[in-house]
N, C-alpha and C positions, 0 to 999 in steps of 0.2 A: 316300709314306705320312706322314700327319700324326701328330704325337706327341701322345698323349693324356696329359694331366697328371692323375695320380691324386690324389684328395683323401685325406689321412690319415684312417683310421677314427675317430680321436679327434675331429678337426675336424668330420667329417660327423655323428658322433653328437651332438657339442655343438651343431651348427647345428639338428639336428632337435629336441633338447631345448629350445633357446631358442625355436623356433617353438611347441612344445607349451606352454611356459610363457606366452607372450603370448596364445595361444589360450585358455588356462584363465583368465587375467586378464580377457580380453575376455568370456568366458562369464559369469564371476561378476558383472562390472559391468554386463553386459547385463541380467542378472536384476535387479540393483538399480535400473537405469534404467527398467525396465518394471514395477517393483513396484506403482507407484501406479495402473497401468491395471487392477489387480485382475482379471487374466486368469483365465478359468474360474471367476470368483466367489471367487477366493482370492488373497491377496498372494503365495502361493508358486506360482501358476500360471505366473508368468513364468519359473520354473526350467525348466518343460517347453519353453517357447518357446526359451529360451536354449540348451537341450540340443539341440533339433532343428537350430538354426543351427550349433552347434558341430560336430555329427556331419557335416552336409553340408559344412561348411568343411574339416574334416580329410580327408574323402574326396576332395573336388575338389582340395585342395592337394596331396595325394599324387600324384594323377594328373597334375596340372600339372607338378610337379617331375620326374616320370618321362616327360615328353615329350608328353603329351596337351594340346596348346595350348588346345583348346576348353574344357577344365576350368578354365582360368585365369579365364574370364569369370564362371563360377559362383562361383569363390572370391572374386573381387573384389566380387560382389554380397553374399555372406555377410559379407565384411570391412566393407562399407559399413553393413550392419545393425548389426554390432558397434560401428562408429565412432559412428553416430547414438545408439545406446542408451548407450554409454559416455559420450558427451558430455552426454547427458541426466542422467547421474548426477554426473559430475565437476564440471560447471559450477555447478549449484545447491549442491553440497556445498562447493565452494571459494568461491563468491561469495554464498551464501545470507545470511550475516550482513550483508554490505555492502548487499545489496538491501533487507533489512528495515530497516536503519538509514536508508537513503535515503528509503524510503517513509514511515517514521515521521516523519522531518523534514518531508517534503512535507505530510503530513496536519496536523501541528502548525502549519505556516506557513499553510495554507489556513484552518484554524480561526481563527487570530488575524486574518487578513485579512478573512474574512467577518464576524467579530464587530465589528471596528472600522468596516467599511463599513456594516454594518447599523445600528449605533448612530447613524451620521451621517444615515441616512435619516429618522429622526424628530427630528433636531436642529432646533429652531426658529431663527428669525433671531436675530442678536446682541442686538437690542433686547428681543425676547420672552424670550430666555434671561436677560438681566439682570433683567427684571421677575419672572421665575419665581424666581430666586435671592433677590430682595428679599422676595417673598411667603413663601417657605419660612422665611427669617430672622424675619419678623414673626410668622408662625404659631407658631414655636417660642418667641418672646419672650412672646406673649400666653398660651400654655399655662403657661409658668413663672410668669408674673405672677399668674394667677388661681389656679393650684393650690397655689402656695407662699406667696403673700403675702396670703392671706385676701380673695379676691374681686377684682372688677374695679375697680381703682383708676384714678387719672388716667393712669398710664403705659399700662395695658392698654387703656383707652378710646382713647388717642391712637394706639396701634399698630393697633387694629381699624380706626380711621378711615383710616390710611395704607394698610392692607391693602385695604379696600374701594375706595379711590380708585384704586389700581393695577389691581385686578381689574375695575373697570367699563370699562376699555379693551377688555376681551375678553368680558365677560358682564354681565348685569343682576342677577345673584344677589348678595346681601349676606351676609356671614359673621356678623353680629351676631344673636344669638338672645335678646337682652334679659336678660342676666345682670346682677344688681345686687350690691351689697356684701353680704357675709354673714360671720359668724364661725364657721360650720360648715365645718370642714376637709374632711370627706367630701363635703359638698354642693359645695364649691368644686372638688374633684378631678373629680367627675362632670360638673359643668358645663364644666370645662376640656376634658375628653375629648370632650364633645359639640361644643364650639366648634371644637376642633382637627380633628375628623372633617369638619365642614362646610367648613373652610378647605382641607383636603386634597382634598376633592371638587372644589372650585373650581379648585385648582391642576392636578389631573388633566384637568379639562375644558379648561383653557387649553393644556396640553401637547398634547392631541389636536388642538385647533383650530390650534395653532401648527405642527403637523406637516403640515397640509394634507390629512390623511386623515379619512375618515368614522370615527365612533366604532367601528363594527364592524371596519373595516379596520385601524384603529389597534391594536385589541386583538390581532388576528392578528399584525401586525408586531411588536408589543411582546412577544407570547408567544414568537415565534421568536427575538427578540433575547435574551430571558431564558434561553431554552434554550441558545443559543450561549454566553452568559456562564457558565451552570452547567457546560457541557461544558469550557469553558476552565479552570475551576477544578479539575474532577475528572479530566479526561483529559490535559490538557497536561503535568502533572508525570509521568504514566505514560509518555507518549510520549517525554519527555525521558530517562527511565530506560532506555527501549529503545535510544535512540541512544547511550547510554553503555556498553551491554552489549557485550562482545566474545566471548561464548561462541558456539560453532558451533550452527547450527540442525540439529536431528535431522530428517532428511527423512521418517523413519517416523512422526513425530508432528506433522507440519505442520498437519493438520486440527484437532488439539486443542491446539496450542501456545498458551499463555496470552498471549504477546505479540501473536500474530496475532489472537487473540480481542479483545484491547484495540483493535487497529486496526480490526477489523470493527465494534466498538461505536462507535468514533469516526466512521466513515463513516456508519453508520446514524443517529447523532445529528445530524450535520451536515446530512444530506439531509432529515431530519424538520424541522429548523429552517428550512432553505431553502424547503421546500414551504410552510410557514406564511407566511414573508415574501413569497414570490412571489405567493401567493394574496391576501395583504393588499394588495400593491402593484398587483395586476392585471396584472403583466407579469413575465417571468422575469428578475429582477434578478440572481440568482445561478444558476450552473450546478450541477445535481445531480452529485455525484461518481460515483455508481454507475449503471450501465446494463447492459442485456443484452449490448450489443455490446462494452462495455469495462468489465467488473466491477472494482471496487476493494474492498479492497486486492489488488493483484496477488500479494503474497507468499503468499496462501492457495493459490496454484497452483504453489508451488515443487516441482520434481521432475516436473512434467508437460511433455511434449514441446513442446506449443504455447507454453507460457510460456518454456521454455528458449530456443527459437529466436527468439521475439520479443525477449527480453532481449538475446540475442547480437546481433541485428540493430541494436538501439538502441545497443549499446556495441561496435560492430564495430571501432572505431578504438582501443579500450583495449588496452594491452599485456597486461593480465591475461586478457582474452578470447582474444587470440592465443596466449598461453601454454597455456591449456587446450586449445584447438583443436589446437595443434601436438603436445601430449602425446598426445592421443587418436589423431591421425594416425600418430604415430611407433609407438605400441604396436600399433594395429590394422591398419595397412597398410604402413608403411615397413619395419619390421623383417621381417615375413614376406616382403614382396616382395624385399627385399635378399637374404634367404636363398634365395628361389626362383631368382634370377639367378645365385647362386653354385653351387647344387646341380643345376640343371636339366641334363638330358641334351641335348647338341647333336648333331644328326644329321650335321653336317659333320665332327665329330671322331670318328665311329664308322666303322671299316672303311677300306679303301684309297681313295685319291683317284681319282675317275673322270675319264677323259680323253674328250674329245669325238671321235667318229668323223666322218670326212668325210660331209657330207650330213646330219648331225644338227645341228640348231640348236634 
């Protein structure tokens, strides 16, 4: 006769209570993990799904503990649903801020890289660049001379001559519009503005020819570069503030979160500028950030199952990732399974030991 060790009622009741607690924890976080799926058209539809899983889990767990081994497979299936759903809540809740900070930094880095590389696309040769700088200096000097010193004196005439000498390397257009000496200050200022406009047009034409692009293509590229420069001034400081923020991300407000909206605006702006530059260059110089296959920013999908498991796979070697996975495994599977092995009924310990009869094998 084998000796059956009786478990004290207090220990047995405590074990059942512990199981019930972890099941309730799993139920609630399953609801939170499924909330963004908008089950049944409501964010609370996930409560119904979590409740169905909880009831099935309780029933199968009770049968499994009381000796029905087949019920254990159904319990494990329910426990796996809890594990996946809980992981889909715990991981973005724990890592959400870090993921937003990383992506904001990535977007800022891409913006600055694209801007600097785009500016280099229209950069003329060193010699042309020096000539353009000289032309801008001369144009400014001529404008000051004519508008402030009563007309086109000797210095202004000499500067115009130097300007035209340099400009004729690239164009046949002269900047002199035949302004003479005058004592009328308003007339001088009007004439200076007219001459300055003519000089600036010549400079822009040289910039275009120096870039090696046709005028229409140059305007597209230049428009994209201007867009990137504007974005850099407006969005970069905001992306910097996002990287300094340490507040948790509320998963219920991901879709309307202001920081994620800023990141979406940055992506949209960068892609718009890239489309202009690529069109102007006639080749995909820069890669678009957003695509149907890989939408950016990824932070807009925080709390969604696909995003959670893609992020986990990318950071599988991180200690923080393993910590969250271990926590969910412990709560949803290890604790209930440990109690199952302690409380389950063992057929070999019930009743007298059977002896084999001769001829029975």
